[in-house]
N, C-alpha and C positions, 0 to 999 in steps of 0.2 A: 550512411547518410549523415551529413554534418549540418550543424546550425551555428550561426555566428551569434556571439553575445550582443545584446541590444543596448550596450552602455551608451553608444552614441545616438541611439534612437529612443527618444522619450515621448510619452503621450502628451497631448496638449492638456495643460492643467485647467484650462477654462472650459473645455468641452465636457458636457454632461452625457455620460453613457447610461444606457438602460441597464446593462449588466456588466459587472466586472467579476471575473473568476480568479480566485487566488489559488495558484498551483495549476500546473498543466500536465498532470499525469493521466492515467486511463480514465478516471472519473470525469474530469473536466474536458478531456478530449471528446468523450461520449456526449457531454453537455453541449460542446461546440457543434457537434454534428446535429443534435436535436434542435438547437437554436437555428442553424442554417436551414434545416428542412421544415421546421414548424413555425418559426418566427423570424423570417429573413428581414422583416422591417425593423427589428430592434438593433440598436447600436451596442456592439459587444467588444470587450477587450479581456485579455487574460494576462496575468503577470506570474513569473516564476523566478525564483532566485538562482536556479541552475543556469549555466552558460548556454545550454541547449537541451533538447529533449533527452531524457535518460530515465529508464525504468529498471530498478534493481540491477544496475550494470555489474555490480560486484558479485552477483549471484547468477550470471549467465553461463552456468556450467554447460559444457557442450552436450552432455547426456541428459540434462534436466528437461523434463517435459511439463507442460501445463497440466493442472489437475481439473480443468474444466474442458468441455467439448469446444471445438472450434466454432460451433454455432452460438456459443455464449460469447460472442465478440462484442464490440462496442455498439452494435446497432441492430443485429438480425432479429432479436426477439421483439423489437418495436417496429422495425421496418425492414423486412427481408429483401425488399427491392432496392435498398439504398446503394449508392455508389461505394459506401464505406464498409461493406460486409467483408469478412475474411475470405469468402469465396471469390469476390471480385478482386481482392488483393492478389490471390493466387493466380487468377486469370491475367491480371496485369503483369505479373512476373513470369508468366509462361509455365507455371508449375501445377496447374489444376489437375492435369491427368496424372502426373507423377505423385501428387499428394493422394489422389484417389487410389492409386495402385499400392500405396503403403498400407491401406486398410486400417487406418488408425484415426480415431476421433480426436486425439490429443496432440497438438503440434508441439514441437520443441520450444523451449523458452526463448532461445535465440531467434527462432523464426517469428514467434509472437511479438518479440520486441521490435523486429523489423516491420511487422504489420502495424504496430502502434506508431512507429516512426513515420511510416507511409501516411497514416491518417493525420498525424500531427503536422506534417509538412504542408498539408492543404490549408492550414490556418496561420501560416507564417506572418501574414499581414495583421492578424489580430493579437498575436502573442508577443509580449515584451519579456524576453529572457534577461537574466542578470539583474532583475528588479526584486529586491528583498523587502517584503512588507514589514514595516515597523509598527504601524498602528492603524486601526480602523476607528475613525472619529466621526462625529456628527458634522455634516457639511452644509448646514443651512437648509434652505427651501428652494426648490426649482421654480421656474416661471409659472409652471402649472400647479404650484402649491404642494408638490410631493416632497416629503423629507428626503434629504440626500445623505450619502456617506462621502467622507473624504478618506480615500485609501492612501496613506502616506508610505513612501518607499525610499529605500537607499539604493542608489545606482553608482557603484564605484565610490568616490569620495563625496558625491553630491546627493541631495534629496530631491524628490519630486512627489507629485500626488495626482490622483485621479478623482473626479467627482462622478458619482453614480447613484442611480435610483435603487439598485439592488446589488448585493454581493453574494457570490456562491463560494464558500470556503471549503476547499478540498485539497488540503495539504497532505493528506494521507497519514501514514503511521511513521513513527520514528523508532530507530533501533533502541532496544533496552538492554543495558549491560547489567551484570550482577552488581550488588551493592559494593561500593568502595573499589571498583575495578574501572580503570581508565584505559582507553585505547592508546596504544603506543607502538614503538618499533617492533615489539614481539607479541602484541596483543591486539586483536581486532574483533569486531562484531562480524558475523557471517555476511551481513549486508554489504560489507566493504571488502570481502575476502580477496577477490581476483585482483583488485587494484593494489591492495596492501602487499600481496605476495610478490608482486613485481619488484618491490623494493626491500623485501624481507631477507634476502640472501639465505634462504632456508637450505640447510645442508641436504644433499640428495639422500643421504642415509640418516637423516635426523629423526626427531621425534616430535609429533604434534599432538596436542590434547584438544579435543572438541567437547564442549559442554553443551548438553541439550539433547532432547529425545524426539524432536519433531522432524518434519519433512526437510527443513533447511539444514538441520544437523546431519541427517542421514545423507543428504546430497553433498555436504561438505566432506564427510568421511569418504564417500565414493570418489569424489573428485581428487582428494589428496592421495588415495591409494592408487588411482589410475594414472595420475600425472607424475607422481614420484615413486617409481617402482621399488625403491629400496627404503622408502620412508616407513616408519612405524607410527601408528595412530592409536591413541587411547581415547575411547569414547566414554564420557561420564554422564549417566542419566539416572533419573529418579525411579524408573520402572525396571522390571526384570528384563525386558527387551523392548525393542522398537514395537510400538503398538500400531496395528493397521488402521488407517483412516476408514471410517464408515461411509462408503459411497454407494451403498446398496440402493436400489431404485426407489423404494417407498420412503426411506429416510431422506434420500437426496431431494425429495420434493420440498423439504424445508427451505431450499434456496429458490423455489419458484416465486414469481412476483405475487401470486395470489396468497401465499403464506404470510406476506407482510401485513395484509389487512387484519387477519385474526390476531397476529402477534401484537400489533400496535394497539388494538382495542382491548387486549387482555389486561387484567390487574397486574401490578408490579411483581407480586410474588409468583404469579404464573409465568411471567416472562423470564424471571430468574431461574425457575425450574426448567424451562425449555432450554435456556442457554447452558445450564449445568448438565442436563441430561444428554444433550447432543453435542457437547464440546468436542467429542472425538471425530466429528465431521470436519473439523478445521484446526483444532489445537492439539499439540503434542501427539500428532498422529502422522503416519507415514504410509505412502502407497505400498500395497502389499508386494507388487512386483519389485520395488527397490529393496524391501526387506529381504525378499528371497534371493535377490542378486548379491547383496552383501553377505548373506549367510553362505551362499555357494563359494564366494571368494574367500571367506573366513575358513571354510572347510577345506578348500583346495590348498590353502597355505598350511593348514594343520597337517594335511597329508604329506606335503613337501618338507615339513619341518622348518619352514620359514614363516612362522606366525607373525604377521605384521599388525593385525587388529586385535586390541585388547578391550574388552567390555568391562567397565566398572559399573555394574548394574546395581540398582537400589542404593544409589550413592548420591550425596549432595555436595556440590562444589562449595568450598568455604572461602579460600583466598588464593592469591597468587603473589609471589615475591620474586624479585630479581635474585639470581644466584649465579655468580660467575658470569659466563657468557650466555647463560640461558635463564630459565625460569624454574621456580619450584611451585607446583600446584598442590594445594592441600584440599582434600575432600574427606567426607565422613561416610563410612559404610553403615547404612541404616540398620541392618540386621544385628551387627555386633556393637555398633556405636563407636568403633575405633576410628581414629583419624589416621589417614595415610597421606604420604607425600610421593609425588612423582616428578622427576626432573624432565624438562622438555625444552625444545628450541622455540616453540610457538604455541600460542593459545588462541583458539577460535571460540567465541561465545555465541552460540546459536540459541540465544535466550529470549527470543521473542521481540515484539514491538508494542508500542503503546500509542494511543491517539494523541495528536497534537492538540493542546487545549486552546480552543478559540478564544476563551476569556482572556488569555494572555495578550491578545492583540487588540482587545477592545479598550477604548478610552474609558476613564472612570464613570462618566455619566451613562454611557451605554451599558457598561458592565453592571452598574447598579440597577438597571431596569430589566435585566435578564430574569425570566421566570425560571426558578429552579425546581427540580423534583428529585426524588431519590435516585442517585446515580449520576446526576449532572443536569445540564440545561434541558428545558422542556422543548420538544420538537413536535411540530404538527405531522400529520400523516404524510405531507408533501415536503418534509425535511426543513420546514421553516422554523427558526427559533422564535420563541414567544417572548414578547417584551411587555412590560407594564406601561400603562398610559395610552393615550390616543396617538394616532398617526405612527403606529409601530413601524420601524424600519424593516425593509425586506432583506433579511439575512438568512441564507440557507447554509447548512453544514452537513456534510456527508460522512465525515470521518469519526464523528462522535455518536453515531446513531445505532450502534449495536444493541444497547440497552432498551431502545424504544422501537426498533425496526427489525431486529433479529440478526441471525448469523450472517446473512448475505450483505449486511450493511458495509462491510469493509472489503468485500470480494467483487470479482468481475461478474459473477453470475447474474446479478440483477441490475447492472449499470445501465443497460440500454433502456429498460422500462423506467428506472428511476429518473434518468435524464429527461424522458418525456413527461413524467409527472411534475418535475420541477418546472420545466418550461410551460406546461399547461397552467400551473398555479401562478407563475410569473405573469403570463399574458392576462389571465383573468383579473388578477389584482391590479396590474397597471391600468387596464382598461376601466376597471371600477373606479379607480382614483381619478382618472381623466374625466369620467362621467360625473363624478361628484363635484369636481372643479367646474365643469361646464354648467351645472345647474345651480 
């Protein structure tokens, strides 16, 4: 499914929207569905800098599966009767029986991307692709007295803007590279791996280094070994081996919507403890089935005498330098403290992601009014940023909520419920302000 860039299609700068969503990934697609189902009377628009819908396209490895059940789609936990359920997607594609016959709760990532694209296509009239947000500024006051935002954007070589009563900021996470390492011809973050490999001219019998010990690192190792049968791969990670993700039933309840209430109400030191204690549910952890598959492959190569996977365990990446036609990667073995070098043709950094800081988009007057707390901006239970002063603007943010809302904040698990909560808070607040203006 393809989408055209909306450079020639710009929003009316004089129209006042009720809601403008920044970013159109899974979180704001889920929001678009909730707005359509729960608040069809609101005027809604979304903007995204990409030329069309894309979700982790550089990591759509053919064997990679989702780490959440298909029932944790964009809507089912909030409205299982919705048109936008994954089950209805399967029905529309004629695959519902075949999917059932797989006896698998976890769809492939390629298929889930297609599901997301299917949902996104339903909102093509509301979404403006190719619009990069430059700034969120104060936009004066609407006819009904409500404070407005002006969302300023760049479209090609021109600028445009939207006026809106509320903004939902959901730009997701951005790839994080090691210090002093830049992407280049032979270096990439795993987030861009598939696209970059197309132009990398990687030798069939070459050598690739993968830094990182989480799910994306293990998936990259699997993909490289299976796609390039003669390629050698060195995996550098800080632990002794790949650590299994904790997806056991009782612990997995930490991603349930009900868990957010207790987490948000807890003291800051308790929230930190929970995040630290259960980091293995999401960070630097790998599906056990993938770990076992990689070990079997490693063992089979050992038996055949053609060992292609080398594990540099308990090691820390230090630097990478160009050397001849390739790279020299330096890392430190933690047990001995010795620094080692390995020559390779390509470096993949599976070194995580970080939230995009919404404060970078706020104009100075708005940024100065943000209420801060330990760990960042203060968020209400319904993901609304707190501002000082009266007539606080309606600005919601989902990508910076892990410290206040728990481990599900950046994941698909709770998106359906969260979208409904944001829409409910939006409707209540907008109606309250209309009532205050009327009286």
